[in-house]
Each structure stands twice: as structure tokens, then as C-alpha cells.
N, C-alpha and C positions, 0 to 999 in steps of 0.2 A: 465261748469260745472267745478270744482276741482276736482281731485281724492277723491273715499272713500278709507283709508288707509285700509292695512290690519290687520285683529284681532292679537293680542299679545304683540307688545310691546309698553310700554306705560311707563311716562306720555309722551302725544301727544307732542311734541318737532318742529317745523321749520328746526332749525339746533341743532349741536350737537358740543362742543365746543374742540376739541382736544388738551391734552397737552402735545402730543409728543416732544414739544422746549421749555416747560418751563424753560427748565435750559437753556437754549440758551440766555435768556433774562435777564441782571443781574439787572435791574431797576426793576425786579420783584422780584426777589429772599430775599427780605425782609418780612418778614409776613404780615404787615401792607399797604405794598406797592399791594402786590399781594391780600391782603384782601380787598380792594377797588377795585382791576379789576374786581373780582368777583363778589362783589354786582352788579358793575355799569351793568355787563352781567345780573343778575339774575334781575335788574329792570327792564332790556329790555326784560323783558320773556325768556331768556335764561338759564336755570337753570341742564341741563344737561352736563358732562364734561367727558370727555372720554380719559381714562388713561389704561397704563399695565406696568406690573413689571418692564419689560427692558427698559423703556423709560428714557432716562440720567442715566440708570446702577442703576435705583430705584428714582435718585435723586428727579425726579419730582411728584411722589407718596409724599414722604417725603417732599417736598418744600410745595403742595397743604395741606400737613395734619398741617405742622408750622402755614399757613394761619387759617386755621378751627380750632388749637388748643388756638389760639391766639383768636378768634371771635367766640365764639361758638353757637352763636345763628345764624351766617352766616351757618354753617356747618348744621343745620336746614332745611336749606331754600335750599340745593345743592342736585341733584343726580348724582351718582358718577359708571361712569360704569369702570370696569376694566377686564386687561385679563392677562393668565398665559401660562404659557408652551411652552418655547422657552428660549432653553439657548444659548446666546451668544458665538462663539469661546473664547472670553477674559472671559469667565463667566464658564467655563468648569471646573472644579478643577479634571478631569481627566488627564491623562499622555498623552489623542489624543488631548488636546485643538480644539475641532470641535465643531460646532453648529451645537445640536441638539432638536427633540422637547423631551418634559417630560408631557405628558398627562399622567399622572399617579396618581393613587388614594391618595395617601400619599404628594405626591409634591403638587397635588392643592389644596389639602385641606389643608398643608403648607402655601399656596401662599395665600388663602384667607383670613385665620388668619394674615398675614404678611401684606395684603394689610390695613383692618381696622386699623392694629395700625397706619399704615405709613398715612393713608389718615386721619384719627384722624373723622371717621363719622361713626353713629352707624350701619348702615346695606350699604349694595352693592347694589344698585339697580339692577343693570346687572352684571353677571359676566360670561365672554366670554372664551373657549377654543380657546387658539391664534392662531394655526392652526391645521389641522390634522396631526394627528401623524399615522403614520403605525402599531407601537407598539402600539395603545391606545387596555387596553382593557377595552371594553363598560360596561360593567356589573358593574363592580370593579368603573370604573369611575364615574358611577350614582348613585351608593350608595352615593358616598361622596359626589355628588351635590344635592341629597335628603337630606342629612343629614344637607348640611349647608344654605337650604330654611327652613327646619323644626327647625332649631336653631334660626330663624331669622337673621342670618348672611348675607345672601342675599336674595333677593325677588326674582328674575327671572333668569332665565339661557337661555344662546345662545352660538353660535358659529362664528369665525371670519375666513374668507379663505375657508369654507369650498365649495365641492362642493356638488349638491343633496344626491348623493348616502353615501356619508359619514357622512352629518347630519343625514337623515334617519339611517344610523344605529346605531347611539348614540340614537334618538329617539326613538326605537324600542325597545330600552332596560332601559328605563325610562317611571314613569308615567308621567313626570314632561314635559310641555311645552318646546320646545325650540320656542323661542321666537324672533328669529333676526339673520342675519348672518350678520357679517362685513367685507366688501367686496370690492373690486376695482370697480368703476364703474363713467363714466365721460364720456364727450364728446371727450375727448383723449382716451379713453377704451369703448369701444360700443360695445365690442365681444357678452358677455354676453346676449345681447339686443335681438340677433339671431340666436342662440344656444341652445335654450331652457332654460337655467337658472334662467331667468325674471321669466316664468312660472311656474317653479317649486317653487320659492320661494311665488308666487300669489296659488298655489295648498295645499302648505302645509303650510298657515298663518304664513311664515318667513318674516319679515320686513327686510329691507335690509337699513343697517348701511353703508352711501358711502364714503369709504375712498380716499382721492386723488379726491374731486371730482371736482377740478380747474385744473383737469389735471397736476400738479405740476406746476400749473403758468406759462406753455408755451402753451398758447392755442392761444394768438397774432401771435406767431410764425406758428403755424399751420390754423388758421383760413383767409383769405386774410384781408386786412383790408376794402377794399369795401366793405367786406360782414356785419363785425362789423359796420362800419359806417353807413350802412344803416338800420342795426339791432337797434342801437342807436336812429338813427332817428324815427324812427318806437316806441320805447319802451320807450325812456328816458332812460337804464338802461346802464349801462358800462359792461368792460368785465366780471367781476364777476358774475355778479345779472342775467345776461345772461346765464351764467354756469350753474349757482344755478336753476335760472326758467326751464332750459333747463331738467334735470336733476328731479325736482319734479313734473314735468308733465307726468312721467313716469308709468304709472299704478302700485299702491301700494304702490306712494308716497315716494318714497326714502327720509333716512333721512341724507343730507350730512353734515361727522363729517369734521370740516372746521379746519384747523392745524395751522392758519396765528394767531394773539393775538395781529392784528393791528385793533384798535376799527373801524378805516375807513374800514377797508377789512371785517368787519364783518359785519358791516354797512350796505354794500352793498350785501354781502350774504343774508344775513334779508329782505332785500328791494325784491331780488331777489326769496326767499320762499314765499313772496306773492303776484308774479307777476302771471300773465298766458299768455304764448306764442302764437301767433297764428299758426296753425296747418302747413300752408305753411313755416314760420321762423323756427318753430322747425326743420322740413325736412331741408330747404335750411342750417343751422349750422352744423347738421347731414351730410349732402352731402360733404360740404365744407372740413370739417375735415376729413373724408375719402377717400376726392380727387376722388369720385366717384360717379354716379348718382344712385339713390335707381333704382333698377332693373325693 
């Protein structure tokens, strides 16, 4: 039986398409070309697109928005996640030129308005604070997020890269539910499955949006060829699909955020999201990548 997902994050989707590398694809920088690519993904049942204000120094949101402005009907068919709160060193206008976090009320309110204009959508489906900020004033930030939801600018809110007590502190200061946490999880990054982080997500109804679900694309270097060969023979899945199937089988059904814009890689990921591995194979893949037997 497939996992029952945690409550909260909707719409239900097998994959989220990450736009972090959009600006690295010259063939998709033309609005018509990108609109065709987006439309093809939506037709495949993949209508959730993940952004952040720092992706491509803002270029990724603008490119996506250009495609939506050129095709307004398409803009009504997509759902957008975006994040804010990180200032890279190169974008720091202070004399210090230091990377820092800005989970500040006014900064986040402005980021929401800028994202709506850049992305050319009527509403941000899910707005996330990109990183936990030690200087976060939770009451002030919560008020701004509540205002954005009340105004219809944002449908729901969540966090990214937060640890349980970090998201719980924010949650205690707002009447809005935090519906998701976007953080790293994959066969190559399994620590959160063994330190209580997974159970915290489940206990708090936080959907896990898993970034780098393919382990940076180097799983083939970390899992022996004979294990992959046997797994492919048993399942008919390639390495990408195996990694996604493994991830989706975790309780709470984490949603992979796929960084690739290659349709073939996306199709393999989608096939994996629709597949179920045997329990022994799931553990064999885990054992292989950790280089140690299950205790």
C-alpha cells in the first residue's frame, strides 16, 4: 500500500519542478519556448514550480514571468512556490559584503510583492522563509505572513531548511498552519531519517519537500554497479527513477523537488514517483549508499 501523505501541503503532486537552473538554459529564455516547456509539464500532471528570489539573482522568476505574461491562460494553470530571506554576499549593499539572512517583516512583505510582479501570477501558492534566521522576530514576521494570506497574495506558508524547534517557534506565533518544510533528503542524505527529524515532520503535519532528491546526480558513484544492475532488473527502473521511488516510500510521502529541466530526466522521476520498491530493495539501496549494514 502506498503511503498516506501528511495533511497540509496541497495540491497533491508527485514531483515539484525546481527552477533554480532556468537561467542556465538559453533555449528556454525565450517566453514562447519556456511557455511550451511549462505547458508540456502541466499536461503531464506536473503543475507546481519552485522558485526563490535569489535563483539566478532574480532572473529565474523574471524569465518564468515573461512566459506567463505572454500566455496568461497558462499562468492560471500553474502553482508557484517561492522563497525569500537570503542575501548572497554579492547582493549585499552594505560595506560588509557578507552573505546573511533577512527573515524580517518588511523585507519579506516586499519580497512577496516583488515575486508576484516578477512571476506574473495572481497568487503565490506557497511562500517559504528560505533559511532559519537567528535574528527572526517571530511575532512581526507572522503578522506580515498573515496579512499576505488575508490579502490573497499567498495561499499558504511554510519554511525551508528549518529544524523542528525553529519551525515550532514560528508556528507558535501565528494562527496560520505551516504546511511544509523544504529541506535536503535523498539516498545520499539520509541522516534526517535517523535523528528524529522525519518524525517531527510527521508529528507536526509538515509535508517534506525534498531538495536534491537525486543526491546531486552522483548516486551512481556511491552505489555499486551490481546493486543498480540487480535493482534495474527487478524493477525496470533506471537510477533516477529508483532514487525517486526510494524517497517517495518514506512515511509522509516526501515530494521531490527536481532540479533538472531535461524532459527525459523528469519522465524518469515521474515513473519513479509512481513505483513501489520491495522493502528488502529499499534497505539494500540504503545499505549500499551508507556503506554499512543496518544495525
